[in-house]
C-alpha positions as CSV (number, residue, x, y, z in Angstrom):
1,M,0.1,0.1,0.1
2,A,1.1,3.4,-0.9
3,T,2.0,6.2,1.7
4,V,-0.2,9.1,1.2
5,L,1.0,12.4,3.2
6,L,-1.9,15.3,3.1
7,P,-1.3,19.0,3.6
8,R,-2.3,20.4,7.1
9,S,-4.3,23.1,5.2
10,L,-6.2,20.5,3.7
11,L,-6.8,18.6,6.9
12,A,-8.5,22.0,8.4
13,L,-11.4,21.1,6.5
14,F,-11.8,17.5,7.5
15,P,-11.4,17.5,11.6
16,G,-10.1,14.4,13.1
17,V,-8.3,13.4,9.6
18,E,-4.9,12.3,10.2
19,R,-1.8,13.8,7.7
20,R,-0.7,10.1,7.0
21,H,-2.8,7.4,5.3
22,E,-1.9,3.9,3.9
23,V,-4.2,3.1,0.6
24,G,-3.9,1.0,-2.2
25,G,-4.3,2.0,-5.9
26,A,-2.6,1.7,-9.1
27,T,-2.7,5.2,-10.3
28,V,-2.7,8.6,-8.7
29,A,-6.6,8.9,-9.6
30,D,-7.3,5.2,-7.8
31,V,-5.6,6.4,-4.5
32,L,-7.5,9.7,-4.4
33,V,-10.8,7.3,-4.7
34,A,-9.7,5.1,-2.0
35,L,-8.9,8.0,0.1
36,D,-12.2,9.6,-0.6
37,A,-13.9,6.3,0.5
38,G,-12.5,7.1,4.0
39,I,-12.6,10.6,4.1
40,P,-15.9,11.7,2.0
41,G,-15.5,14.6,-0.1
42,L,-11.5,14.8,0.1
43,R,-11.6,14.2,-3.8
44,D,-13.9,16.6,-4.8
45,R,-11.1,19.3,-3.0
46,L,-8.5,17.9,-5.2
47,V,-9.8,16.9,-8.6
48,E,-11.5,19.7,-11.2
49,S,-12.8,16.8,-13.3
50,E,-12.3,13.3,-13.9
51,T,-9.1,14.0,-16.0
52,R,-6.9,16.6,-14.2
53,L,-6.2,17.9,-10.6
54,R,-7.5,21.4,-9.4
55,P,-4.9,24.1,-10.6
56,H,-3.8,25.0,-6.9
57,I,-3.2,21.3,-6.2
58,N,0.4,19.4,-6.7
59,V,0.8,15.6,-6.5
60,F,4.0,13.8,-6.0
61,V,4.9,10.3,-6.4
62,D,8.3,9.4,-4.9
63,G,9.3,13.0,-5.6
64,A,8.5,13.0,-9.0
65,P,5.6,15.6,-10.1
66,A,2.2,13.4,-10.9
67,D,-1.0,13.6,-12.5
68,L,-3.9,11.5,-12.2
69,T,-2.6,8.7,-14.4
70,T,0.4,8.4,-12.8
71,P,1.3,5.1,-11.7
72,V,1.8,4.4,-7.9
73,G,3.7,1.4,-6.6
74,A,2.9,-0.6,-3.6
75,T,5.8,1.1,-1.6
76,A,5.4,4.6,-3.2
77,T,5.0,7.8,-0.9
78,V,2.4,10.2,-2.5
79,H,2.4,13.9,-1.4
80,V,-0.5,16.0,-1.9
81,I,0.7,19.8,-2.0
82,P,-1.1,22.9,-2.3
83,A,0.4,25.3,-4.7
84,V,1.9,28.5,-3.3
85,S,1.8,31.8,-5.2
86,G,1.4,35.5,-4.5
87,G,4.1,38.1,-3.4
88,A,5.1,41.1,-4.8
């Protein structure tokens, strides 16, 4: 099972949810569906349509940028990271 690490900003929307999760899935899309089964509404916060992540969400699988079709190995680490923008 892959290890998924969620950002604290997302956890604030789902009180009581842990940052670290062990879930199965062959792709990032599958992993997000599995997470959503235990945390209803999570997938909607991360996925814009059936084919892409929301613009402000970045996902990395074992340190490499990923999209919904990226394969996820059984021992992979998946980071969900909100994009940072702004400044002067």
